[in-house]
C-alpha positions in Angstrom: -21.8 -39.3 -5.7 -24.0 -36.8 -4.4 -26.7 -35.7 -6.6 -26.9 -31.8 -7.3 -29.8 -31.5 -5.5 -28.2 -32.2 -2.4 -27.1 -28.6 -2.2 -29.1 -25.8 -1.6 -27.5 -22.7 -3.1 -28.4 -19.1 -1.8 -26.7 -15.9 -2.1 -26.0 -14.5 1.1 -28.3 -11.4 2.2 -26.6 -8.1 3.3 -25.8 -4.4 2.2 -22.7 -5.5 0.5 -24.6 -7.9 -1.9 -27.4 -5.2 -2.8 -24.9 -2.1 -2.9 -23.1 -4.5 -5.6 -26.5 -5.7 -7.4 -27.1 -1.7 -7.9 -23.9 -0.8 -9.9 -25.3 -0.9 -13.4 -22.6 -1.2 -16.5 -20.1 -3.7 -14.4 -20.0 -7.1 -15.0 -19.8 -8.8 -11.7 -18.2 -11.8 -10.7 -18.1 -12.7 -7.5 -15.2 -14.9 -5.6 -16.0 -16.5 -1.7 -16.2 -19.5 0.9 -19.4 -21.5 -0.2 -20.3 -21.5 3.7 -19.3 -25.3 4.4 -16.4 -27.9 3.2 -17.4 -29.8 0.2 -16.1 -32.7 -0.8 -13.5 -32.8 -4.0 -16.0 -35.3 -6.2 -18.7 -32.3 -5.9 -16.6 -29.6 -6.2 -16.7 -29.3 -10.1 -20.8 -29.7 -10.4 -21.0 -26.8 -7.6 -18.6 -24.8 -9.2 -20.8 -25.2 -12.4 -23.8 -24.3 -10.5 -22.7 -21.5 -8.5 -21.3 -19.5 -12.1 -24.8 -20.5 -14.0 -26.7 -19.6 -11.2 -25.5 -16.5 -9.7 -21.7 -15.9 -11.4 -19.9 -16.9 -8.5 -16.6 -18.6 -8.5 -16.2 -20.6 -5.4 -13.0 -20.6 -3.1 -12.9 -24.6 -1.4 -11.5 -24.6 2.0 -11.9 -27.6 4.3 -13.2 -27.5 7.9 -9.7 -27.3 9.6 -8.5 -24.1 7.3 -11.7 -22.8 8.3 -11.7 -23.3 11.6 -7.7 -21.9 12.2 -8.3 -19.3 9.4 -11.9 -18.0 9.9 -12.8 -18.7 13.7 -9.2 -18.9 14.3 -7.2 -16.1 13.1 -9.7 -13.6 11.6 -12.6 -14.0 14.6 -10.1 -14.6 17.5 -7.1 -12.7 17.0 -7.8 -10.0 14.3 -11.9 -8.9 15.2 -11.0 -8.7 19.3 -7.8 -6.1 18.7 -9.9 -4.4 15.8 -12.2 -3.1 18.5 -9.9 -2.6 21.2 -9.9 -5.8 23.0 -6.2 -6.8 24.0 -4.9 -9.9 24.0 -4.5 -12.0 27.2 -1.7 -14.2 28.7 -4.6 -17.2 28.9 -5.5 -16.9 25.0 -1.7 -16.7 24.3 -0.4 -20.2 22.7 2.2 -19.8 20.4 1.9 -23.5 18.7 -1.8 -22.6 17.9 -1.0 -19.0 16.9 1.3 -20.1 14.4 -1.1 -22.4 13.1 -3.9 -19.8 13.0 -1.2 -17.6 11.0 -0.4 -20.3 8.5 -3.8 -20.9 7.6 -4.9 -17.1 7.5 -2.1 -16.9 4.5 -3.0 -20.5 2.8 -6.6 -19.2 3.1 -5.6 -15.3 1.2 -3.4 -17.1 -1.0 -6.5 -19.6 -2.3 -8.5 -17.0 -2.8 -5.4 -14.6 -4.6 -4.9 -17.8 -6.6 -8.9 -17.6 -8.1 -8.3 -13.9 -8.3 -5.3 -14.4 -10.2 -6.5 -16.7 -13.0 -9.5 -14.8 -13.7 -8.5 -11.2 -13.8 -7.6 -9.7 -17.1 -5.8 -5.8 -18.1 -7.8 -3.3 -16.6 -10.3 -5.0 -14.0 -11.3 -4.1 -11.1 -11.0 -6.1 -7.9 -12.3 -5.0 -5.0 -11.3 -7.0 -1.8 -13.5 -7.0 1.1 -12.8 -7.1 5.2 -10.0 -8.1 7.7 -10.3 -11.8 6.8 -8.2 -11.3 3.8 -5.5 -8.9 4.6 -2.9 -10.6 3.0 -4.9 -10.8 -0.4 -4.0 -7.4 -2.2 -0.5 -7.8 -2.2 -0.4 -11.5 -3.1 -3.0 -10.9 -6.2 -0.5 -8.0 -7.3 2.4 -10.3 -7.0 0.8 -12.9 -9.2 -0.7 -10.4 -12.0 2.8 -9.4 -12.6 2.6 -6.8 -15.4 -0.9 -7.6 -15.9 -2.7 -4.0 -14.9 -5.6 -4.1 -12.4 -7.4 -1.9 -10.3 -7.2 -3.2 -6.7 -9.2 -1.8 -3.6 -9.8 -3.1 -0.3 -12.4 -2.2 2.1 -12.6 -2.8 5.9 -15.9 -3.1 7.6 -14.7 -2.9 11.2 -12.8 -0.5 12.9 -9.3 0.2 12.8 -7.6 0.9 15.7 -5.2 3.0 17.2 -1.6 2.1 16.8 -1.0 2.2 20.0 -3.5 -0.9 20.6 -2.8 -2.5 16.4 1.3 -2.2 17.5 0.1 -5.5 19.7 -0.7 -7.8 17.0 2.0 -10.5 16.0 2.6 -10.2 12.3 1.7 -6.3 12.2 4.2 -5.5 9.7 3.2 -8.4 7.6 -0.8 -7.6 7.7 -0.1 -3.6 6.7 2.3 -4.5 3.9 -0.7 -6.9 2.2 -3.1 -4.3 2.3 -0.5 -1.6 1.3 -0.4 -3.3 -2.5 -3.8 -2.3 -3.0 -4.8 1.2 -5.1 -7.3 2.4 -2.4 -8.0 1.7 0.8 -11.2 2.3 2.4 -12.5 3.0 6.2 -16.2 3.8 7.6 -14.8 7.2 8.8 -11.8 9.1 9.0 -11.2 8.2 12.7 -10.0 4.6 11.4 -8.4 5.8 8.1 -6.4 8.1 10.3 -5.5 5.3 12.7 -4.3 3.3 9.5 -1.8 5.6 8.4 -0.1 6.3 11.9 0.6 2.7 12.1 2.0 2.4 8.4 4.3 5.4 9.7 4.8 4.5 13.1 5.6 0.6 12.2 6.9 0.8 8.7 8.4 3.7 8.6 6.3 5.1 5.3 5.6 8.3 4.5 1.7 9.4 4.8 -0.1 12.1 4.0 -4.2 12.6 4.9 -4.5 11.1 1.4 -2.4 8.2 1.4 0.6 6.3 2.2 4.0 6.2 -0.2 4.8 2.5 -0.2 8.0 1.5 -0.8 7.5 -1.9 -1.5 8.6 -3.6 -4.6 5.1 -4.0 -6.1 3.0 -0.7 -5.4 4.2 3.1 -6.2 1.3 4.4 -3.6 -1.7 3.7 -1.9 -4.4 6.3 -1.6 -6.5 5.9 1.7 -10.3 7.4 2.2 -13.5 7.3 4.2 -16.5 5.5 2.7 -19.4 5.7 5.2 -21.5 2.5 4.4 -25.2 3.2 3.9 -28.6 0.5 3.8 -31.0 0.2 1.1 -33.2 2.6 2.5 -36.1 2.1 -0.2 -36.1 -1.9 1.1 -37.1 -0.7 4.6 -38.9 2.3 4.1 -41.0 0.6 1.6 -42.1 -2.3 3.9 -43.4 -0.1 6.6 -46.8 -0.7 4.7 -46.6 -4.1 3.7 -49.9 -6.4 5.5 -47.6 -8.4 7.9 -45.5 -5.6 9.2 -49.4 -3.6 9.9 -50.8 -6.3 11.6 -47.8 -6.8 13.8 -47.8 -3.0 14.4 -51.5 -3.4 15.3 -50.8 -5.9 18.0 -47.8 -4.0 19.3 -50.0 -0.9 20.0 -52.4 -3.2 22.1 -49.9 -4.5 24.0 -48.1 -1.7 25.1 -51.1 0.9 24.6 -50.3 4.2 26.3 -46.7 2.9 26.8 -43.4 4.5 24.9 -41.0 1.5 23.7 -37.1 2.2 23.7 -36.0 -0.2 21.5 -32.6 -2.6 21.3 -31.3 -4.5 18.4 -28.2 -6.2 18.5 -25.9 -9.3 18.1 -25.4 -10.6 21.5 -21.5 -9.4 21.7 -19.3 -7.8 24.7 -18.7 -5.0 21.4 -22.4 -4.1 21.9 -22.6 -2.8 24.9 -25.9 -4.7 26.4 -25.1 -4.7 30.2 -24.6 -0.9 29.9 -27.7 -0.4 28.1 -29.8 -2.6 30.9 -28.0 -0.6 33.6 -29.1 2.8 32.6 -32.5 1.5 31.8 -32.4 0.4 35.4 -31.2 4.1 36.6 -33.6 5.5 34.4 -36.7 3.8 36.1 -34.9 4.7 39.7 -34.0 8.5 38.6 -37.3 9.2 37.0 -40.1 7.3 39.0 -42.8 8.9 36.5 -41.6 6.4 33.5 -42.3 3.5 36.1 -45.3 1.8 34.0 -45.1 4.1 31.1 -41.7 2.9 29.4 -40.8 -0.6 28.2 -37.5 -1.4 27.1 -37.3 -4.2 24.5 -34.2 -5.9 23.6 -33.5 -8.0 20.7 -30.2 -10.3 21.7 -29.6 -12.5 18.7 -27.2 -15.2 19.6 -23.6 -15.8 18.2 -20.9 -18.1 19.4 -22.8 -19.7 22.1 -20.2 -22.1 22.8 -17.5 -19.6 23.7 -17.5 -19.3 27.3 -16.9 -15.5 27.2 -20.2 -15.0 25.1 -22.4 -17.6 27.4 -20.7 -15.3 30.5 -22.0 -12.3 28.6 -25.8 -13.8 28.5 -25.9 -14.7 32.0 -24.8 -11.4 33.1 -27.6 -9.9 31.0 -30.3 -12.4 32.0 -29.4 -10.9 35.7 -30.0 -7.5 35.5 -32.7 -8.5 33.3 -34.3 -10.7 36.2 -33.5 -7.6 38.7 -35.3 -4.5 36.9 -38.0 -6.9 36.2 -38.6 -7.9 40.1 -37.7 -4.6 41.3 -40.0 -2.1 39.0 -42.7 -4.9 37.3 -46.1 -5.0 38.8 -49.0 -7.0 37.2 -49.5 -6.3 33.8 -46.4 -4.1 33.4 -43.1 -5.7 32.9 -40.2 -2.9 32.1 -37.9 -5.4 29.8 -38.6 -7.4 27.2 -35.8 -9.6 26.6 -35.6 -11.9 23.6 -32.4 -14.2 23.1 -33.4 -15.0 19.8 -33.3 -13.2 15.9 -36.8 -12.3 14.7 -38.7 -12.0 11.3 -37.9 -8.8 9.2 -41.7 -8.2 9.5 -41.5 -8.3 13.2 -38.4 -6.0 13.0 -39.7 -3.6 11.1 -42.7 -3.4 13.1 -40.9 -2.9 16.4 -38.3 -0.1 14.3 -41.7 1.7 13.6 -43.8 1.1 17.0 -40.5 2.7 19.2 -40.2 6.5 20.5 -36.3 5.7 21.1 -33.6 3.2 19.8 -30.8 2.8 22.3 -27.5 1.9 20.8 -25.0 1.8 23.3 -22.1 -0.5 21.5 -18.3 0.6 23.4 -17.3 0.0 20.2 -18.7 -0.7 16.9 -17.5 -0.5 13.4 -20.4 1.4 12.1 -24.0 -0.2 13.4 -26.1 0.1 10.9 -29.2 -0.8 12.7 -29.3 3.2 13.4 -29.9 3.7 9.9 -32.4 1.0 9.6 -34.5 2.7 12.3 -34.4 6.2 10.8 -35.4 4.4 7.5 -38.5 2.7 9.2 -39.7 5.9 11.4 -40.8 8.6 8.0 -43.5 10.7 9.7 -43.1 9.2 13.4 -40.1 11.0 14.1 -38.3 8.8 16.4 -35.3 9.4 17.9 -32.0 8.0 18.7 -29.8 7.7 21.6 -26.3 7.0 20.1 -23.0 5.7 21.4 -20.7 7.9 20.4 -18.4 4.6 20.1 -20.0 3.5 17.2 -18.7 4.7 13.6 -22.6 5.9 12.8 -22.3 8.8 15.4 -19.9 10.7 13.1 -22.4 10.9 10.6 -26.0 10.9 12.2 -24.3 12.7 15.6 -26.5 15.8 14.4 -29.7 14.1 14.6 -29.0 11.7 17.5 -28.8 12.1 20.8 -25.2 11.2 21.7 -23.8 9.4 24.7 -20.9 7.8 26.8 -22.1 4.4 27.6 -19.6 3.7 30.1 -21.5 7.1 32.1 -24.7 5.1 33.2 -25.9 8.7 35.1 -25.3 10.9 31.8 -26.7 8.0 29.2 -30.4 7.7 31.7 -30.7 11.6 31.4 -30.3 11.2 27.7 -32.9 8.6 27.7 -35.1 10.7 29.8 -34.5 13.9 27.2 -35.3 11.9 24.1 -38.3 10.3 25.8 -39.5 14.2 26.7 -38.4 15.6 23.6 -40.8 18.0 21.8 -42.3 17.2 18.4 -40.4 20.1 16.4 -37.2 19.0 18.0 -37.8 15.1 17.0 -38.9 16.0 13.7 -35.8 18.5 13.0 -33.5 15.4 13.9 -34.9 13.3 11.8 -35.1 14.8 8.6 -31.4 15.6 9.7 -31.2 11.7 9.8 -33.2 10.6 6.8 -32.0 13.0 4.5 -28.4 11.8 5.3 -28.9 7.8 4.9 -30.8 8.7 1.4 -28.0 10.8 0.0 -25.6 8.1 1.5 -27.2 5.0 0.6 -25.5 2.0 -0.1 -25.8 2.4 -3.5 -24.6 5.7 -3.5 -21.7 3.9 -1.0 -20.5 1.1 -3.4 -20.7 3.7 -6.8 -18.4 5.9 -5.0 -16.0 3.4 -3.8 -15.4 1.8 -7.4 -15.3 5.8 -8.9 -12.6 6.3 -6.4 -11.0 3.1 -7.1 -10.4 3.9 -11.1 -9.0 7.6 -9.7 -6.9 5.9 -7.3 -5.5 3.2 -9.7 -4.6 6.0 -12.3 -2.8 8.1 -9.5 -0.8 5.1 -8.2 0.0 4.6 -12.1 3.8 5.2 -12.7 3.5 7.3 -15.4 1.0 9.3 -13.4 3.2 9.4 -10.4 6.2 10.5 -12.6 7.9 7.1 -11.1 11.3 6.4 -13.4 11.0 3.9 -16.1 11.5 0.5 -15.0 14.6 -1.7 -15.5 13.7 -5.5 -15.6 17.0 -7.4 -15.4 16.8 -11.2 -15.1 20.3 -12.5 -16.8 23.0 -11.4 -18.9 20.8 -13.1 -21.4 17.6 -11.5 -20.3 16.9 -7.8 -20.1 14.4 -4.8 -21.5 15.5 -2.2 -24.2 16.3 0.1 -21.7 18.9 -2.1 -19.9 20.1 -2.7 -23.3 20.7 0.9 -23.9 22.7 1.6 -20.5 25.2 -2.0 -21.8 25.7 -0.5 -25.6 26.7 2.8 -23.6 28.9 1.2 -20.8 30.6 -1.0 -24.0 31.3 2.0 -26.1 32.5 4.4 -23.3 36.1 4.9 -22.7 35.3 5.9 -19.2 32.6 4.9 -16.7 31.7 7.0 -13.7 29.8 5.2 -10.9 28.1 7.1 -8.3 26.6 4.7 -5.7 24.8 6.5 -2.5 25.1 4.6 0.5 21.2 4.5 1.4 19.5 1.8 -0.3 22.3 -0.4 -2.0 24.5 -1.0 0.9 22.0 -1.6 3.5 21.7 -4.9 4.8 18.7 -7.3 3.8 18.2 -7.9 7.2 16.9 -4.7 8.8 18.3 -5.4 11.9 21.6 -5.7 11.0 23.8 -2.1 10.6 26.8 -3.8 9.2 27.4 -3.2 5.1 26.1 -5.5 2.8 28.9 -7.7 2.1 27.6 -9.1 -1.2 27.0 -6.0 -3.0 30.3 -4.5 -1.4 32.2 -7.2 -3.2 30.4 -7.0 -6.6 31.5 -3.1 -6.8 34.8 -4.0 -5.9 34.6 -6.2 -8.9 33.6 -3.4 -11.1 36.3 -0.5 -9.5 38.9 -3.3 -10.2 38.3 -2.7 -13.9 40.8 -0.1 -15.4 37.9 2.1 -17.1 35.8 2.1 -14.2 36.1 5.1 -11.8 33.4 4.0 -8.6 32.9 6.3 -5.6 30.6 5.8 -2.5 28.6 9.2 -1.4 27.3 9.3 1.9 25.8 12.5 4.1 27.4 11.0 7.5 30.9 11.5 8.8 33.2 9.0 7.2 33.6 6.7 10.6 30.0 6.6 10.7 29.3 5.6 7.2 29.9 2.2 5.3 32.9 3.8 3.5 34.6 3.2 6.8 33.5 -0.6 6.1 35.3 -0.3 2.7 38.6 -0.9 0.9 39.7 2.2 -0.1 42.4 1.1 -2.2 39.8 -0.5 -4.6 36.9 2.6 -4.1 36.6 6.1 -3.8 34.2 7.6 -0.9 33.3 11.2 -0.3 31.2 11.9 3.4 29.4 15.0 4.6 27.5 15.4 1.6 30.6 15.5 -0.6 32.3 17.8 1.5 35.7 15.4 2.1 36.1 13.1 -0.6 39.2 10.8 -1.3 40.1 8.7 -4.5 41.9 5.2 -4.1 44.8 5.1 -2.7 45.1 9.0 -2.3 44.6 11.5 0.7 41.6 13.3 1.7 40.5 16.5 -0.8 38.0 18.7 0.0 35.1 20.0 -1.9 35.3 23.6 -0.7 38.5 24.3 1.2 39.1 26.7 4.4 35.2 26.7 4.6 33.8 28.6 8.1 30.4 28.3 9.5 29.3 30.8 11.6 25.7 29.3 11.6 26.7 25.8 13.1 26.8 26.6 16.5 23.6 28.8 17.0 21.3 26.8 14.9 22.8 24.0 17.1 21.1 25.1 20.3 18.1 25.9 19.3 18.4 21.8 17.9 19.2 21.0 21.2 16.5 23.2 22.9 13.8 21.3 20.5 15.6 18.0 21.5 15.0 18.0 24.8 11.3 18.8 24.4 11.0 15.9 22.3 11.6 13.0 24.2 12.4 10.0 21.9 14.3 12.5 19.2 18.1 13.0 18.2 20.3 14.8 16.6 23.7 13.8 14.5 26.0 16.4 13.1 28.8 16.7 10.0 31.5 19.8 9.2 28.3 21.0 7.2 25.2 20.0 8.6 22.9 18.9 11.4 20.3 16.1 10.9 17.4 16.1 13.8 15.0 13.2 13.5 12.0 12.2 15.5 11.5 8.9 14.1 11.4 7.2 17.7 9.3 10.0 19.3 5.5 10.3 19.1 4.9 10.7 15.8 2.2 13.5 16.2 4.3 15.6 18.6 7.3 15.3 16.3 5.3 16.2 13.4 4.5 19.4 15.6 7.9 20.1 17.0 9.4 19.9 13.8 6.9 22.8 12.5 8.0 24.8 15.2 12.0 24.1 14.8 11.6 25.4 11.1 9.9 28.8 12.2 12.5 29.0 14.9 15.1 28.7 12.5 14.2 30.8 9.8 13.4 33.7 11.9 17.1 33.7 13.9 19.7 31.3 13.0 19.6 30.9 9.1 18.8 34.9 8.4 21.3 36.2 6.1 23.6 33.0 6.5 24.7 30.1 3.5 22.7 27.4 5.0 19.0 26.1 4.7 16.9 23.6 6.0 15.5 20.7 4.1 13.3 17.5 4.3 15.0 14.3 4.3 12.7 11.7 5.3 8.7 11.1 7.0 10.4 12.2 10.3 13.4 13.8 9.7 15.1 17.6 8.7 18.5 18.4 8.1 20.1 21.7 8.2 23.1 22.2 5.7 25.6 24.5 4.1 24.4 25.5 1.0 27.8 25.6 -0.5 27.9 21.8 -0.1 25.5 19.5 -1.1 25.4 16.2 -3.0 24.5 17.5 -6.1 27.4 20.2 -6.2 30.0 17.3 -5.2 28.2 15.4 -8.3 29.2 17.8 -10.9 32.7 18.4 -8.9 33.3 14.9 -9.6 32.0 14.5 -13.4 34.1 17.2 -14.7 37.0 16.2 -12.8 37.1 13.2 -14.7 35.0 13.8 -18.0 36.7 12.9 -21.3 35.5 12.2 -24.6 33.5 9.1 -24.4 32.6 8.9 -20.8 29.7 7.1 -19.1 28.2 8.3 -16.1 26.0 5.7 -13.7 24.6 7.7 -10.3 22.8 4.8 -8.5 20.8 5.3 -5.0 18.1 6.7 -2.5 19.0 10.1 -2.4 16.7 12.2 -0.3 14.1 14.2 -2.5 16.5 17.6 -2.3 19.5 15.8 -2.9 17.9 14.1 -6.1 16.8 17.3 -7.5 19.9 18.8 -7.2 21.9 16.0 -8.6 18.6 16.4 -11.6 20.2 20.1 -11.9 23.4 18.9 -12.3 22.6 16.7 -15.3 20.3 18.7 -16.9 22.9 21.6 -17.0 25.3 19.0 -18.8 22.4 18.7 -21.0 22.3 21.7 -21.8 25.8 21.9 -22.5 25.7 18.8 -24.7 21.8 18.6 -25.9 22.3 16.2 -28.8 24.2 13.4 -26.9 25.1 13.7 -23.3 21.9 13.6 -21.4 20.4 11.4 -23.6 22.5 8.4 -23.9 25.8 9.0 -21.5 24.3 9.6 -18.0 21.8 7.3 -16.3 20.3 8.5 -13.0 19.0 5.2 -11.2 16.6 4.9 -7.9 15.7 1.9 -6.2 12.3 1.7 -5.6 9.0 2.4 -7.8 8.7 6.0 -6.4 8.3 9.4 -8.0 11.7 10.7 -8.3 13.9 12.7 -10.6 15.7 9.9 -11.8 15.9 8.7 -15.5 15.4 5.1 -14.2 14.5 2.6 -11.2 14.8 -1.1 -10.5 12.0 -2.5 -8.0 13.9 -4.0 -5.6 17.5 -4.4 -4.8 17.8 -7.7 -6.1 17.3 -6.7 -9.3 20.2 -3.7 -9.0 22.7 -6.4 -7.7 21.9 -9.0 -10.5 22.8 -6.2 -13.0 26.0 -4.8 -11.4 27.1 -8.2 -11.1 26.6 -8.6 -15.0 27.4 -5.7 -16.0 30.8 -6.5 -17.0 29.8 -9.9 -19.0 26.9 -8.0 -21.0 29.1 -5.2 -22.0 32.2 -7.0 -23.0 34.1 -6.9 -19.6 33.7 -2.9 -20.2 36.1 -2.7 -23.3 39.6 -1.3 -21.8 40.3 1.1 -24.5 43.7 3.2 -24.4 43.4 6.7 -24.1 
């Protein structure tokens, strides 16, 4: 076996490491890949050393997994797409993509397994970047009832919905991070794109503060922008270092009398190096006075040197450099100094200090902290930045920089000339703005702010804070919680059981593409309805022929449609909640809705005798949102004035105009009072929209006032699906648990004892 000294252990450098080390009062445990494949025979030894020396818990991965997971799905699929580089037909290999995806899932699970084995109640778990987008959900599932705060931060851009939707497995990736309590992004633009993707792809309701996740494990995922910073003191203090000063003197001698434009980038196609070179070439061509008086120093740190696209990028850059130097160079003057290498930190600091202009030409960049590092090293020199508007840092340093569109070569050359000629007063003002910002929002502030907001988000997403109903836990006929026991006891002692089931949720098929009724749920409800003491009704907002009621056996269950306006009990005729009702508001409202439908491509309407629904779920979300607001204004100012109708929001992209004389709450009230007798239990189940749920809640509260000692506390059970804020008393987290409960209810309650009246 290998000896311990065969391995050299070093903590990775970088902003995240220094940020986390600066946090006070928090016990830190790092979990990560050790950087290479470790033979199984050495893993225990390495694990012990990493824990003892760095408090690091390693996740061991073999080379094949790393190639498919890290180099494959993470950096060939996610990274380019997140930087707006669309997939190509040439790179589309179905078998390879599937293997990469399986490796991505496997690696995420390995990380999640390690976290779950260590996590305790109230631990803070911070997951970082696009490599681990499935981990938050996996961790949440593994922890079960253990309460831990989970945060996730993305260190790259998040693309617009139009780009993100090209990703295979787009739903799974979004659902993975939505199990976090807090999702963090560099800037508000990336956060807005993420929220838009959640709404457009998953159909989840979003606000500017977060996402309502209708998944099994999370109530609410908060989103926020946290612009990352740097260790300002670490850079500014090095300016006076002896090695830096020596190199600075060498640069002053080499470029005496010349102004320096500096570029520091990884050799990558998102960094826009060819555009930078073309803009500099245009500067020399347009402003000839700079020939011999300005030098572009470009550091191009090599990356992915074996990838053909990167080799082509390198060749292109070399070609442009050669052309510029041959055209404008002369004895003793070389316009472009281009280095295909990384440089020592002391040399980098000296270059930052010497350069009059920092030139960042990224065509897409999550943040670009080079712009921060340059400012930190320029105190007293007042250097100026020419900064691409496509870099995330432009959103926070823009007021102190000269912003450019790097694709506009002429405009960028003019900006370079402006920066080189800028008066000292303006340079000082711009520098002070940038310096004050990076000092205030340094990397330590970033980490502390994220942790503070993570704790707050975890509290806000808790079931108690969000007023989520008590979660019912039912596994089988002998294993359930005390709330289920209370329900079973009540049913067992009741002479009659009234069960109302909303079609939304319970009856929906498990396959989201299948529009047919869930047959297993239907058969389960038939079994309940066949019991003599049970009266069961399905409630729908749709017309009968469009509802799941049309697929039910109406000799066994009852059905109420059109928000309860029409209903029938098993083997009986249709009845009306409000007989002979006239809707004078209907036609004027329909005209307005059709007007907006024509002007909102993708929107559509449906109607019943007592309501009109308008949905823009298939329309462009932003357009639909604006149009829905205008629709409210038009209706409230016209057709809805002094008529028995109201407009309510029924979903994240749908509204309903309905008659105020008919709603599900009024039907529930009528149904209960019609069938009420001594020792009656009421079970109301479903995912009612918020307004229907509120109406039903008011009905039950009125019953409570009539019989405060018994009815509300023991006889009425209002249950919804999903751990979301609700007026309901109880909730099943997912449909499978509800189904199991309904299937076991007869046995648990003694077959709902058939007591004769």
